[in-house]
N, C-alpha and C positions, 0 to 999 in steps of 0.2 A: 870224173867230175869235169865239167866242160865250159862251153863258151857260147858266143852269141851271134855272130854274123858270118855269112858264108865266105866272104872275103872282100877286101876293099874295092877292087874293080869288079868283082863278080857279084857283089851284093845287089839284089834286085830291088831293094827299097830305094826309090828314086831320090828321096831327100837325105839319104845317108851314104852317098857315094863320094868319098874324099878323093883328093888328088892321087894319081898313080903312085905306088910305092915301089922302090927298087926291090928286086927279089931278095937280096941279102937282108934288107930291113924286115921283111916278112918272117924270114927264118930266125933271125935274132929275136924278134918279138915272141915267136912261139917258144923258143928256148927259154927266154926270161920268164914268160908267163907260166910255163909248166914247172920251171925251177921253183918259182914262188909258191905255186900250188902245193908241191911236195914239201918244200921247206916249212911252210906255215901249217898246212893241213896234217901231214904226217908228223911234223914237229909237235903239234898239239897232242898227238897220241903218245909220243915219246916223253914229253914233259909231264903229261898226266901220270905216266908210270913213275917217273923220277920223283914227282911230288906227292905220290901216293893218293892220287885221285882228286887233286885240287881243281883241275880243269873240268872234269866230269864228262860224261857222254854228251850231254847237251852242249857243253862248251866246245867239244870237238866238232860236233855237227855245225854249230854256228861259225866256227873258224873256217871250215870248208866252204860254207855258203858265202861268207864275207870275202874270202880270198878270191873266189871265182868272180864275184861282183867287181872287186877292185881291179882284177886283171882284165876284165872286159872293158872297163872304163879306160884302163891304161893302154891296152894294145888292140882293142877291137877295131879302131880306125886304121891300124897299120896292117895287121895280118888277118883280122877277123876273129882273133882270140878263140881259136878252136880248142887248143890245149888238150886235145883228146883225139887219138887216132880213129876211134869209131865215129866221132862226129865228122872228121874230115872225109872219111870214106862215105858216110851217108850223104853228105853234101854232094860228093862227086857222083854217086849213084843216081841222085835225083837231078843231076845236071845244073847244080848251083855252084859248082867248083870244078876247075879243070883237072882231069886225071894226071896231067903232066906234072902238077905241083904236089901231088899226094906223097910220093916217096920222100921228098926233102922236108915236107911238113912232118911226116912221121919221124924221120931222123931227128929233126930239131926237138920234137916233143920227147922222144926217148932220151936224148942226150940231156935235155933240161931236167927231166925227172931223175935221171941218174946223178947229175950234179947236185941236185937238192938233197938226195939221200946221202951222198958223200959228205957234204957239209954237216949233216946231222950226225953221221957216224964220227966225224972228227970231234964234234962238240960233246957228244953224249955217250959214245961207244955204241955197241950193238944192242941198245935197249929196245924192248918190245919189237924186235925184228925190224926196227926203223919204220914201224907203221905198215908193214906188209899186210895185205889183205888175206885173211884166212877164214874159211867157213867155220861157224860154231856148231852147225848141224851137219846134215849129210851134204855131199857134193851136189846131188840133184836138187836139193832144196835151195842151196845158194845159187846154183846155175839158173834155176827158174826165177829166183828173186832178182838176180842181176839183169836178166832179160827185161823183166817188167819195170824195174827202176830206170833202166836206160831208155826204155820206150817212153816213159813219162818225160824224162829229161829231153829227149830228142824232139818230142812233140812240141814242147815249149820253145826249144831252140828254133825249130822250123817256123813257128808262128811269128816270133819277134825278129827273125833274121831274113825271112824270104817273102813275107806277105805285108804289103804296104797298108793293109787295113788294120794290122796290129800296131800297138804303140811302140815303135822302135826305140824311142828314147828311154823306155823303161826296161830295155833288154837285160841290162846287168842285174837289176833287181829281180826280174822274173826268173832268169836262169839261176842266179845265186839262191833265190828263195826255193826253187825246185830242188837244187842240190841239198840245201839245208833240210827240206822236208824228207827227201829220200834217205839222207844220212840219219835223220832222227829216228825213223822207224825201221829202216833196213839195216843200219849199221851193226846192231848187235847180232844179227844173223849172218850176213854175208860180208860185212865190211863196207857195203855200199860204195864200191869202187866206181862202177860205170865208166871206167877209163883204163884201157890197157897200159898207157904210159904211167899213170899214177901208181899202178901196181908193179910195173916193171922196175922202176928205179929202186925202191926199197927191197924188192926181191933179189935183184942183182947184187946190191951192195951188202945186204945181210946174208946172202947165200940161202935164202928161204924160197925154194922153187916149188914146194909141194902145193898142189891145187892151183898153180898159176894159170893152167889152161882155162879154168873157169872164167878168169878175169880178162882173157883174150877173146874167147869166142862168144860168151854171153853178151858183153857190151856191143860187139859188132852186130850180132843178131838183133838185139834190142834197138839199137840206133837205126838199123836198116828198116825195121818194122815201124818204128816211130816216124821216120821220114816218109815212108811210103803211105802210112795212114794219114798223115797230114796232107799229102798230095791228093789223096782220094777225097778227104773232107773238103778241101779247097775247091776241087773241080778245076774249071778253067782258071788259069793264072790271072789274077786281077791286073788291070792296066792302070797306070797313073791317072788319077782324076776320075776314074769310073767306079761307081758303086752300084751294087745290086739292090 
């Protein structure tokens, strides 16, 4: 699950370029955003188990969508609110984000996701594997589904984050809504992770590593394909004040 803008200084939307942010601020924002994503989203899975289904699958999907939207509003102007290693890499591959920042963005995201899972374990114990993503069908089925779900997500992220023809102010709602949609129909099969960090934290803290490879490679492939597809659809990168 993920985010909305390529990065504060790297964002190519002319009207959405805030003042430069110190590097430490970017990394703290990614840590806090990914911590909140895991604590709220995976927390909904844990609490649904503890309360014997009171949150429901729909409630879990809504929680993931809302927390993504909230964190984009809270941290998008600071770090870009990637909250997702596959999104960070896809931005870098399409030259919307500098490769030199990728390793520390990844580290911040993984640490934030782990911290969120640690707090959940302290509060509730190792319930529901702390929301670890696990396939309900075959590995191939979940692998393919995660690629497609992340493709959809990255396509929307690219539109609202890198193209000034899109409505950038609605980025949080667009991305959060896509996460909600993907989680609503894909969650029962693959867990609808779309995010290696979201899957990493609960897997590490609960000790549930089976099938984790699905949630590393499939989102990376899906995000790269989604970013590449949007670049092809867009064609020549639009310039400020120029419409076709």
